C-alpha positions in Angstrom: -37.5 2.8 -11.8 -33.3 1.6 -11.8 -31.4 4.6 -11.8 -29.1 4.8 -15.5 -25.6 3.5 -16.0 -23.2 5.0 -17.7 -21.2 3.2 -19.7 -17.9 4.8 -18.0 -19.0 3.2 -14.4 -19.2 -0.1 -16.0 -16.3 -2.6 -14.8 -13.9 -5.1 -17.6 -15.2 -6.7 -19.9 -17.0 -9.9 -18.6 -17.2 -8.3 -15.3 -19.5 -5.0 -16.6 -21.5 -5.6 -13.5 -18.7 -4.1 -11.1 -18.9 -0.1 -11.1 -15.8 1.6 -11.3 -14.6 3.8 -9.1 -15.0 7.5 -10.7 -12.1 9.0 -11.6 -10.2 11.5 -9.9 -11.5 15.0 -9.3 -10.4 18.3 -7.2 -11.8 16.8 -4.2 -9.6 13.4 -4.5 -6.9 16.4 -5.1 -8.3 18.3 -1.5 -8.3 14.7 -0.3 -4.4 14.4 -0.6 -3.6 17.9 1.1 -5.6 16.7 3.5 -3.3 14.2 5.0 -1.1 15.3 8.0 2.3 14.3 6.5 3.3 15.9 3.0 2.1 13.1 0.5 5.8 12.5 -0.8 6.6 11.8 2.7 3.9 8.7 2.7 4.8 7.9 -0.4 8.8 7.5 0.1 8.2 5.6 3.4 5.6 3.8 1.8 8.0 2.5 -0.8 10.8 2.0 1.6 8.7 -0.9 3.7 7.6 -2.3 0.4 10.8 -2.8 -1.6 12.0 -4.4 1.6 8.3 -6.5 1.9 8.6 -7.9 -1.7 12.3 -8.3 -2.2 13.4 -11.5 -3.1 16.7 -12.8 -2.5 17.8 -13.6 -6.1 15.6 -10.3 -7.0 14.6 -7.3 -6.5 10.5 -6.3 -6.8 10.2 -4.7 -10.3 10.5 -0.7 -9.2 7.6 0.7 -11.5 5.3 -1.7 -9.4 6.7 -0.1 -6.5 5.9 3.2 -7.4 2.5 2.2 -8.3 2.1 0.2 -4.9 3.3 3.5 -2.3 1.0 6.3 -4.8 -1.9 3.0 -4.6 -1.4 3.6 -0.4 -1.4 7.7 -0.3 -4.3 7.2 -2.6 -6.0 4.8 0.3 -4.9 6.9 3.1 -6.4 10.2 2.1 -10.0 8.5 0.7 -9.9 7.1 4.5 -11.2 8.5 7.5 -10.8 9.3 10.9 -9.3 5.8 13.2 -8.1 4.1 9.8 -5.9 6.8 9.0 -4.4 7.4 12.0 -3.7 3.5 12.7 -1.9 3.7 9.2 -0.4 7.4 9.9 1.1 5.7 13.3 1.9 2.2 12.4 4.0 3.9 8.6 6.1 6.2 11.2 6.8 3.2 14.0 8.2 1.5 10.9 10.2 4.4 9.2 11.7 5.2 12.8 11.5 2.2 15.0 12.2 -0.8 13.0 15.8 0.8 12.1 16.6 0.3 16.0 16.3 -3.2 16.3 19.3 -3.2 13.8 21.0 -0.8 15.8 20.5 2.4 13.0 19.0 5.7 14.5 17.7 6.0 10.4 15.2 6.6 8.7 14.3 3.0 7.1 14.4 4.2 3.8 18.3 5.7 4.1 19.7 2.0 5.3 19.9 -0.8 2.5 17.4 -3.4 1.1 18.7 -6.2 3.0 19.1 -4.3 6.6 15.1 -2.8 5.7 14.5 -6.5 5.7 16.3 -7.5 9.0 15.1 -4.6 10.8 10.8 -5.9 9.7 11.8 -9.1 10.6 13.0 -7.8 14.5 10.4 -5.6 14.4 7.1 -8.0 14.3 9.6 -11.0 16.9 9.2 -7.9 19.4 6.5 -6.6 21.5 6.2 -3.7 18.9 5.5 -6.2 16.2 1.3 -5.3 16.0 2.8 -1.9 15.1 3.3 -3.1 11.5 0.5 -4.9 10.7 -1.5 -2.3 9.1 0.7 -1.0 6.8 2.0 -4.6 6.0 -1.6 -5.8 5.0 -2.8 -2.7 3.5 0.4 -2.9 0.9 -0.3 -7.0 1.0 -3.3 -6.4 0.2 -2.9 -3.7 -2.6 0.2 -5.5 -3.9 -2.1 -8.7 -4.8 -4.0 -6.7 -6.7 -1.8 -6.1 -9.0 -2.4 -7.9 -12.9 1.5 -8.4 -12.8 1.6 -9.8 -9.4 -1.9 -11.9 -9.9 -0.6 -13.4 -13.4 3.0 -13.9 -11.5 0.9 -16.1 -8.8 -1.7 -17.2 -10.8 -4.2 -15.7 -9.0 -8.0 -17.0 -9.1 -10.5 -14.1 -10.2 -13.9 -15.6 -10.2 -14.7 -13.7 -7.2 -15.3 -11.2 -9.0 -18.2 -13.2 -10.9 -21.9 -11.4 -11.8 -24.4 -12.2 -8.1 
């Protein structure tokens, strides 16, 4: 006998067959507290990296979207377990503290102007330490392109969400 499907668990219109994640609960709050790094520090570091990563020469990224991105990465990190969380934390630490050294500045990445952050990330990627940036950059890019505004801007095809 199939389990009953509650309307609150259905996906968006036209994609009802996709189940949504359950709403945040007290268990989710406990996961956020389980992060070794303080959540505010993780969000600031992720936002600093994202601001440099998605900065265009003619216009900076939308601050509200950057805040959303940092919060979503924090949520992902809180749900990640073991090695995945460790790799993301180590990668974020490397980008925060090692990338600025590539522009000869011993300050955290978030304290640098955006132009210097972009240069620091580019130089780090070209160095033997380049793979250290991969985990955070990959996650930020995946989350960035999930945002509805980004999908509209890039005219992303959502046909992968078709019925099985």
